[in-house]
C-alpha positions as CSV (number, residue, x, y, z in Angstrom):
1,X,18.0,-25.1,-2.5
2,X,17.1,-21.7,-2.9
3,X,15.1,-20.2,-0.1
4,X,14.4,-16.2,-1.8
5,X,12.9,-15.6,-5.1
6,X,13.1,-12.4,-6.9
7,X,10.7,-11.0,-9.8
8,X,12.8,-8.9,-12.1
9,X,10.3,-6.9,-14.0
10,X,11.9,-5.6,-17.1
11,X,10.3,-4.4,-20.7
12,X,14.1,-4.3,-21.9
13,X,15.4,-8.3,-23.2
14,X,18.8,-6.9,-22.7
15,X,18.4,-5.7,-19.2
16,X,15.8,-8.1,-18.0
17,X,19.0,-10.8,-19.2
18,X,21.6,-9.1,-17.0
19,X,19.6,-8.9,-14.2
20,X,18.5,-12.6,-14.2
21,X,22.4,-13.0,-14.3
22,X,22.8,-11.2,-11.5
23,X,19.9,-12.2,-9.0
24,X,21.1,-16.0,-9.9
25,X,24.9,-15.8,-9.4
26,X,24.2,-13.9,-5.8
27,X,22.2,-17.2,-4.6
28,X,18.5,-16.2,-5.4
29,X,15.9,-17.7,-7.1
30,X,14.9,-15.2,-10.1
31,X,11.7,-14.9,-12.3
32,X,10.8,-12.6,-15.2
33,X,7.9,-10.4,-16.3
34,X,8.4,-7.8,-19.1
35,X,5.3,-6.2,-18.4
36,X,3.6,-4.6,-15.4
37,X,0.5,-6.0,-15.9
38,X,2.1,-9.4,-16.2
39,X,3.9,-8.9,-13.2
40,X,0.5,-7.8,-11.4
41,X,-0.7,-11.0,-12.5
42,X,1.7,-13.2,-11.5
43,X,2.0,-11.6,-8.0
44,X,-1.7,-12.4,-7.6
45,X,-1.3,-16.0,-8.8
46,X,-2.0,-17.7,-5.5
47,X,-0.9,-20.9,-7.1
48,X,2.2,-20.2,-7.7
49,X,5.5,-19.6,-5.2
50,X,5.9,-16.7,-3.1
51,X,7.8,-13.9,-4.1
52,X,10.4,-12.4,-1.8
53,X,11.5,-9.2,-3.5
54,X,10.3,-7.0,-6.5
55,X,13.0,-5.3,-9.0
56,X,10.6,-2.9,-10.5
57,X,12.1,-1.0,-14.0
58,X,10.2,2.5,-13.6
59,X,10.1,3.3,-17.1
60,X,8.0,0.7,-19.1
61,X,5.4,0.9,-22.0
62,X,1.3,0.6,-20.9
63,X,1.5,0.5,-16.7
64,X,4.9,2.0,-15.5
65,X,6.6,1.1,-12.6
66,X,4.7,3.9,-10.3
67,X,1.4,2.1,-11.5
68,X,2.4,-1.2,-10.7
69,X,3.3,-0.2,-7.1
70,X,0.3,1.3,-6.4
71,X,-1.4,-1.9,-7.5
72,X,0.2,-4.0,-5.4
73,X,0.7,-2.4,-2.5
74,X,-2.8,-2.6,-1.1
75,X,-2.3,-6.4,-1.3
76,X,1.1,-6.9,-0.6
77,X,2.5,-3.6,1.9
78,X,5.2,-5.9,3.3
79,X,6.7,-7.2,-0.1
80,X,9.9,-5.4,-0.5
81,X,10.2,-3.2,-4.1
82,X,13.2,-2.3,-5.5
83,X,13.0,0.8,-8.3
84,X,15.2,0.8,-11.4
85,X,15.6,3.6,-13.6
86,X,17.9,5.5,-15.7
87,X,16.8,8.5,-14.7
88,X,17.8,9.8,-11.2
89,X,15.3,13.3,-10.4
90,X,14.7,14.1,-7.2
91,X,11.3,13.9,-8.4
92,X,11.2,10.8,-9.5
93,X,12.8,9.1,-6.4
94,X,10.5,11.0,-3.7
95,X,7.4,9.5,-6.1
96,X,8.9,6.0,-5.8
97,X,9.5,6.6,-2.2
98,X,5.7,8.0,-2.0
99,X,4.2,4.8,-3.8
100,X,6.0,2.6,-1.2
101,X,9.7,1.6,-2.8
102,X,11.7,0.4,-0.5
103,X,14.9,1.2,-2.5
104,X,15.9,3.0,-5.6
105,X,18.7,2.1,-8.1
106,X,20.1,4.3,-10.8
107,X,21.0,2.2,-14.0
108,X,23.6,1.0,-14.9
109,X,23.8,-0.4,-11.8
110,X,26.7,-2.9,-10.3
111,X,25.9,-6.1,-9.3
112,X,26.9,-5.7,-5.8
113,X,24.7,-2.8,-5.6
114,X,21.9,-5.0,-6.9
115,X,22.8,-7.5,-4.4
116,X,23.2,-4.9,-1.5
117,X,19.8,-4.1,-2.1
118,X,17.9,-7.4,-2.1
119,X,19.7,-8.0,0.8
120,X,18.8,-5.1,2.4
121,X,15.0,-5.5,1.5
122,X,15.1,-8.7,2.7
123,X,16.2,-8.1,6.3
124,X,14.0,-5.1,6.3
125,X,11.3,-6.9,5.4
126,X,11.8,-9.8,8.2
127,X,13.3,-7.1,11.0
128,X,12.2,-3.5,10.6
129,X,9.7,-1.9,10.6
130,X,5.8,-2.7,12.1
131,X,5.7,-6.2,12.5
132,X,2.3,-7.3,10.7
133,X,1.1,-10.6,12.4
134,X,2.1,-8.9,15.7
135,X,0.3,-6.0,14.7
136,X,-2.9,-7.6,14.0
137,X,-3.1,-9.0,16.9
138,X,-2.6,-5.9,19.3
139,X,-5.3,-4.3,17.3
140,X,-7.6,-6.6,18.7
141,X,-9.2,-7.7,15.3
142,X,-10.8,-10.6,16.9
143,X,-14.8,-9.5,17.7
144,X,-15.4,-9.0,21.2
145,X,-11.7,-8.4,22.7
146,X,-12.3,-4.5,23.1
147,X,-10.5,-2.7,26.1
148,X,-8.8,-6.6,26.6
149,X,-6.8,-5.7,24.2
150,X,-4.7,-2.7,26.4
151,X,-1.9,-3.4,28.4
152,X,-1.5,-0.9,31.3
153,X,-2.3,0.4,34.8
154,X,-0.5,3.9,35.2
155,X,-2.7,6.8,35.8
156,X,-2.7,8.4,32.3
157,X,-3.5,5.0,30.6
158,X,-6.8,4.2,33.0
159,X,-7.5,7.7,32.5
160,X,-7.5,7.2,28.4
161,X,-9.0,3.8,28.9
162,X,-12.2,5.5,30.8
163,X,-12.7,7.8,28.4
164,X,-12.5,5.6,25.6
165,X,-14.8,3.3,27.8
166,X,-17.4,5.8,27.3
167,X,-16.7,6.8,23.5
168,X,-17.7,3.1,22.9
169,X,-21.4,3.7,24.3
170,X,-22.1,6.7,21.8
171,X,-21.9,7.1,18.2
172,X,-19.9,10.5,18.1
173,X,-16.3,10.6,16.3
174,X,-13.8,10.2,17.9
175,X,-10.3,12.2,18.1
176,X,-7.4,10.4,19.3
177,X,-4.2,12.4,20.1
178,X,-0.8,11.2,20.7
179,X,2.5,10.7,18.9
180,X,3.6,8.2,16.3
181,X,3.6,4.6,18.1
182,X,1.2,5.2,21.2
183,X,-1.0,2.6,19.9
184,X,-3.5,4.7,18.8
185,X,-4.8,2.2,16.0
186,X,-5.3,-0.1,19.6
187,X,-7.2,2.2,21.2
188,X,-9.7,2.7,18.1
189,X,-10.4,-0.8,17.7
190,X,-11.1,-1.2,20.9
191,X,-13.6,1.5,21.1
192,X,-14.9,-0.4,17.7
193,X,-15.3,-3.5,19.4
194,X,-17.0,-2.3,22.9
195,X,-19.4,-0.8,20.8
196,X,-22.8,-2.2,19.0
197,X,-20.8,-2.3,16.1
198,X,-18.5,-5.1,17.3
199,X,-18.5,-7.6,14.6
200,X,-18.9,-5.2,11.6
201,X,-16.1,-3.8,9.6
202,X,-13.3,-2.1,10.9
203,X,-10.8,-0.6,8.3
204,X,-8.1,1.2,9.4
205,X,-6.4,3.7,6.5
206,X,-3.1,6.0,7.4
207,X,-3.6,8.9,5.7
208,X,-0.3,10.4,5.7
209,X,1.1,7.2,3.8
210,X,-0.8,7.4,0.4
211,X,0.4,9.0,-2.2
212,X,-1.4,12.3,-2.8
213,X,-3.0,11.6,-6.1
214,X,-4.5,8.2,-4.8
215,X,-6.2,9.3,-1.6
216,X,-9.4,10.7,-3.4
217,X,-9.2,7.0,-5.2
218,X,-8.5,4.8,-2.1
219,X,-11.2,6.8,0.3
220,X,-14.3,7.2,-2.0
221,X,-13.0,4.4,-4.6
222,X,-13.2,4.8,-8.1
223,X,-14.7,4.2,-12.0
224,X,-13.0,1.8,-14.5
225,X,-11.2,4.5,-16.9
226,X,-11.9,7.5,-14.0
227,X,-7.6,8.0,-14.5
228,X,-4.6,6.7,-16.2
229,X,-3.8,2.7,-14.5
230,X,-7.9,2.6,-13.7
231,X,-8.2,-0.6,-15.3
232,X,-11.1,-1.8,-13.2
233,X,-13.9,-0.3,-10.9
234,X,-12.5,-0.3,-7.2
235,X,-14.8,0.0,-4.1
236,X,-13.1,2.7,-1.5
237,X,-12.1,2.5,1.9
238,X,-15.8,4.2,3.1
239,X,-17.7,1.8,1.2
240,X,-15.6,-1.0,2.8
241,X,-16.8,-0.4,6.1
242,X,-20.2,0.5,5.3
243,X,-22.0,-0.5,8.8
244,X,-18.8,-0.5,10.5
245,X,-15.8,1.7,11.8
246,X,-13.7,3.9,9.8
247,X,-10.0,4.6,11.4
248,X,-8.5,7.4,9.5
249,X,-4.6,7.4,11.1
250,X,-2.6,10.3,10.5
251,X,-5.8,12.7,9.5
252,X,-3.9,15.8,9.8
253,X,-1.7,14.5,6.5
254,X,-4.8,14.9,4.1
255,X,-4.6,17.0,1.5
256,X,-7.2,20.2,1.8
257,X,-8.9,19.1,-1.6
258,X,-9.8,15.8,-0.1
259,X,-10.7,17.5,3.4
260,X,-13.6,19.0,1.5
261,X,-14.5,15.9,-0.1
262,X,-14.4,14.2,3.8
263,X,-16.4,16.7,5.5
264,X,-19.0,16.4,2.5
265,X,-18.6,12.6,3.8
266,X,-19.1,13.0,6.8
267,X,-22.0,15.2,7.3
268,X,-24.4,14.0,4.5
269,X,-23.1,10.1,4.5
270,X,-22.9,9.7,1.3
271,X,-19.7,9.5,-0.8
272,X,-18.6,9.8,-4.4
273,X,-16.4,7.9,-6.1
274,X,-14.2,9.4,-8.7
275,X,-15.6,9.0,-12.5
276,X,-18.7,8.3,-10.8
277,X,-22.2,9.6,-11.7
278,X,-24.5,9.0,-8.4
279,X,-23.2,9.3,-4.6
280,X,-23.3,6.5,-2.4
281,X,-24.8,6.1,0.8
282,X,-22.7,4.6,3.4
283,X,-23.4,4.0,7.3
284,X,-20.1,4.5,9.3
285,X,-18.9,5.5,12.1
286,X,-15.3,7.8,12.2
287,X,-12.3,7.5,14.5
288,X,-9.9,9.4,13.7
289,X,-5.9,9.9,14.7
290,X,-3.3,12.2,14.7
291,X,0.3,13.2,15.6
292,X,0.2,17.0,14.5
293,X,-1.7,19.8,16.7
294,X,-4.5,20.1,14.7
295,X,-5.6,23.3,15.6
296,X,-2.0,24.4,15.3
297,X,-2.7,23.2,11.6
298,X,-5.9,24.9,11.3
299,X,-4.4,28.3,12.5
300,X,-1.5,27.8,9.9
301,X,-4.2,27.1,6.8
302,X,-2.8,23.2,6.4
303,X,-6.5,21.8,7.6
304,X,-9.9,23.2,7.4
305,X,-11.6,24.3,10.8
306,X,-14.9,23.1,9.5
307,X,-13.5,19.7,9.4
308,X,-11.5,20.0,12.8
309,X,-14.6,20.8,14.7
310,X,-16.3,18.1,13.0
311,X,-13.7,15.2,14.3
312,X,-12.5,16.9,17.2
313,X,-16.5,16.0,19.2
314,X,-14.7,13.6,21.4
315,X,-10.8,14.0,22.0
316,X,-8.7,11.7,23.5
317,X,-4.6,11.7,24.4
318,X,-3.0,8.8,24.4
319,X,0.7,9.6,26.9
320,X,3.6,8.4,25.3
321,X,5.5,5.6,27.0
322,X,8.2,7.5,28.7
323,X,5.0,9.6,30.8
324,X,4.0,5.5,31.4
325,X,7.4,3.7,32.4
326,X,5.5,1.7,35.3
327,X,3.5,0.4,32.2
328,X,6.9,-1.1,30.8
329,X,7.0,-4.8,32.3
330,X,3.4,-5.3,31.4
331,X,3.9,-4.5,27.9
332,X,7.4,-6.6,28.1
333,X,5.5,-9.9,29.2
334,X,2.5,-8.8,26.7
335,X,5.0,-8.8,23.8
336,X,6.7,-12.0,24.6
337,X,4.0,-14.2,25.2
338,X,2.7,-12.4,21.4
339,X,6.1,-13.3,19.8
340,X,6.5,-16.7,21.1
341,X,2.7,-17.4,20.0
342,X,3.3,-15.6,16.8
343,X,7.1,-17.5,16.0
344,X,5.9,-20.9,17.5
345,X,9.2,-20.5,19.1
346,X,9.5,-21.3,23.6
347,X,8.7,-18.3,25.4
348,X,11.7,-16.3,26.6
349,X,12.3,-14.8,30.2
350,X,13.9,-11.2,30.9
351,X,16.6,-10.5,33.5
352,X,15.9,-8.1,36.5
353,X,18.9,-5.8,34.6
354,X,17.0,-5.6,31.7
355,X,13.6,-4.6,33.1
356,X,15.0,-1.6,34.6
357,X,17.3,-1.0,31.1
358,X,14.0,-1.2,29.6
359,X,12.1,1.2,32.3
360,X,14.9,3.5,32.1
361,X,15.0,3.8,28.5
362,X,12.8,7.2,27.1
363,X,11.4,5.4,24.1
364,X,11.0,7.8,21.4
365,X,9.1,5.5,19.3
366,X,6.9,4.4,22.0
367,X,4.9,1.4,22.6
368,X,6.4,-0.1,18.6
369,X,9.6,0.7,19.3
370,X,9.7,-1.2,22.6
371,X,7.9,-4.0,20.4
372,X,10.4,-4.3,18.0
373,X,13.3,-3.6,19.9
374,X,11.7,-7.1,22.1
375,X,11.1,-8.9,18.8
376,X,14.7,-8.4,17.2
377,X,16.1,-9.4,20.7
378,X,14.0,-12.6,20.6
379,X,15.3,-13.6,17.2
380,X,19.2,-12.9,17.8
381,X,19.7,-14.2,21.2
382,X,20.7,-17.7,21.9
383,X,20.0,-17.8,25.3
384,X,16.2,-18.3,26.9
385,X,16.9,-15.3,29.0
386,X,17.3,-11.7,27.4
387,X,19.7,-10.0,29.0
388,X,21.0,-6.3,28.7
389,X,23.1,-7.7,26.0
390,X,20.5,-8.2,23.5
391,X,19.6,-4.5,23.5
392,X,23.1,-2.9,22.2
393,X,21.1,0.2,21.0
394,X,19.7,1.1,24.3
395,X,23.1,0.8,26.1
396,X,23.9,4.3,27.5
397,X,27.0,4.6,25.1
398,X,25.2,3.4,21.9
399,X,25.4,6.1,19.7
400,X,29.0,7.3,20.5
401,X,31.4,7.5,17.9
402,X,34.7,5.3,18.3
403,X,36.9,8.0,15.9
404,X,37.9,9.9,19.0
405,X,41.5,9.0,20.0
406,X,40.9,8.2,23.6
407,X,37.7,8.6,25.8
408,X,38.2,11.3,28.1
409,X,36.7,11.6,31.7
410,X,33.7,14.2,32.2
411,X,34.9,17.4,33.6
412,X,34.4,18.2,37.1
413,X,32.2,21.1,38.2
414,X,34.5,24.3,39.1
415,X,37.6,22.9,36.8
416,X,38.5,23.9,33.9
417,X,37.4,22.2,31.0
418,X,39.7,19.6,29.2
419,X,40.5,19.6,25.5
420,X,38.7,18.2,22.8
421,X,36.0,15.5,23.6
422,X,35.6,16.3,26.9
423,X,33.5,19.0,26.1
424,X,31.3,17.0,24.4
425,X,28.3,16.7,26.4
426,X,26.2,13.2,25.9
427,X,22.3,13.1,25.9
428,X,20.4,11.6,28.1
429,X,19.8,7.7,25.7
430,X,24.0,8.1,25.2
431,X,24.2,9.7,21.7
432,X,27.2,11.2,21.3
433,X,28.3,13.6,18.0
434,X,31.5,13.9,17.7
435,X,32.5,17.9,16.5
436,X,36.2,16.7,16.3
437,X,38.0,14.3,13.6
438,X,41.2,12.0,14.8
439,X,43.5,14.5,13.8
440,X,41.9,16.9,16.3
441,X,40.2,19.4,13.7
442,X,36.9,20.3,13.4
443,X,34.7,18.3,11.2
444,X,33.3,19.5,8.1
445,X,29.7,20.7,8.0
446,X,28.4,18.3,5.5
447,X,30.2,15.7,7.6
448,X,28.3,16.6,10.9
449,X,25.3,16.7,8.8
450,X,25.5,13.4,6.7
451,X,25.9,12.2,10.7
452,X,23.2,13.7,12.2
453,X,21.1,12.1,9.3
454,X,22.2,8.8,9.8
455,X,21.6,9.1,14.0
456,X,18.0,10.2,13.4
457,X,17.2,7.3,10.8
458,X,19.0,5.0,13.3
459,X,16.7,6.5,16.3
460,X,13.3,7.0,14.5
461,X,13.7,3.1,12.3
462,X,14.1,4.7,9.3
463,X,10.5,6.0,8.9
464,X,11.2,8.9,6.2
465,X,8.1,11.2,7.4
466,X,9.6,11.0,11.4
467,X,12.8,11.6,10.5
468,X,11.9,14.6,8.4
469,X,9.3,16.4,10.6
470,X,12.1,15.7,13.9
471,X,15.0,17.3,11.7
472,X,12.7,20.3,10.3
473,X,12.9,19.6,6.7
474,X,11.0,18.4,3.5
475,X,10.4,14.6,3.0
476,X,11.9,15.6,-0.8
477,X,15.0,17.4,1.1
478,X,15.7,14.5,3.4
479,X,15.4,11.6,0.3
480,X,17.9,13.8,-1.8
481,X,20.4,14.4,1.5
482,X,19.7,10.5,2.1
483,X,20.8,9.8,-1.6
484,X,23.8,12.3,-1.4
485,X,25.5,10.8,1.3
486,X,24.6,7.1,0.5
487,X,22.7,6.3,3.5
488,X,20.2,4.5,2.1
489,X,21.5,1.3,2.1
């Protein structure tokens, strides 16, 4: 019995027949749609079997692949979509990735490439990235949970909670600052649940994940026919949150023209849908969050100063996990309880050595990385007790390369340095970058660049925006180099 179902969306009969053969021979079930609207209707049909992966052609008459992707992403944020196209320009790739494509295949492609892309998409959907159900539980969407959903007794955590409790008693705008993965949405939801708006909508929107050309529509809504692809009227996040709280995550990523309209919406308490003729009054509380230094972005002209002061009325800084390692054991127990309940499996235990390993790690991805590491370990481990062996990527030598002839002893201070690899200093988390190849010669620059990007993708769980920021390069440059070095699989 076939367990995974692939929806093929392609307008050419030859191509769709060819793809159907490849998909079925790979052991997957196949369904076909020959237009974008037909694909949307199929996915929205609750009575039809669940679709696990979508193979989506980019260029189609009527509604193209990007428009289809923009239409289905809000309803199916975790559905893997592999884009197919005969055009491999960087602009096309970037547009597809921004719209939420998981992979990008240039036609004609081999059966092996298509099969690998489907398998990678299925694996990504099940194990990689944020875990949807657990995230929802963490966010405390049940009314009245409030600050009971927050875990940690460290001094820095308690200081942040104290500020948040005071913020919950007032209706002033709150700006939550902190690195990616520290739990900014969890804090925002706790403030909402503990406020007098508890029981009203809490609507979260990640401003950095919305395609730039759709930000205004998603926030403020649009009228039918307002732009290409606007086949029906849609209300925006402001109207969804009417009476409750609107959480603007990564608010620093908003385009400048949208910042102007956001400022007006906050000041006037009314919005103007795209293509609309009348303003609409809204009653919302704004909580925003950023992992960027907004003051620096104001100084460079990337963020409006008047909007900054409007949002930064009550700032709360959330510390990274490396600065509150005493909370790791409590967080570990909390996540293990959630995973057991979510997966309906026996609750796993952790050995003392495992706790020491988890406490010693720096967690560059913060709480989200810890959460995902535990999830993977629980799912993949055959034992009732998690051991350090279940976290191989956290081991001291996890990042070391194996292309060197033999490991060399560390150089003793004051002694002459040995040849080759002994001169390479491992990082704190054990990641090594070998400058020499197996024959003793220095590697080419492009080989080193590819290795650096690969390690960054592993470190930050494939989050392209974070990788680009850490490496100091543009996202379009990163997408191009990932494709160039064959790292997209």
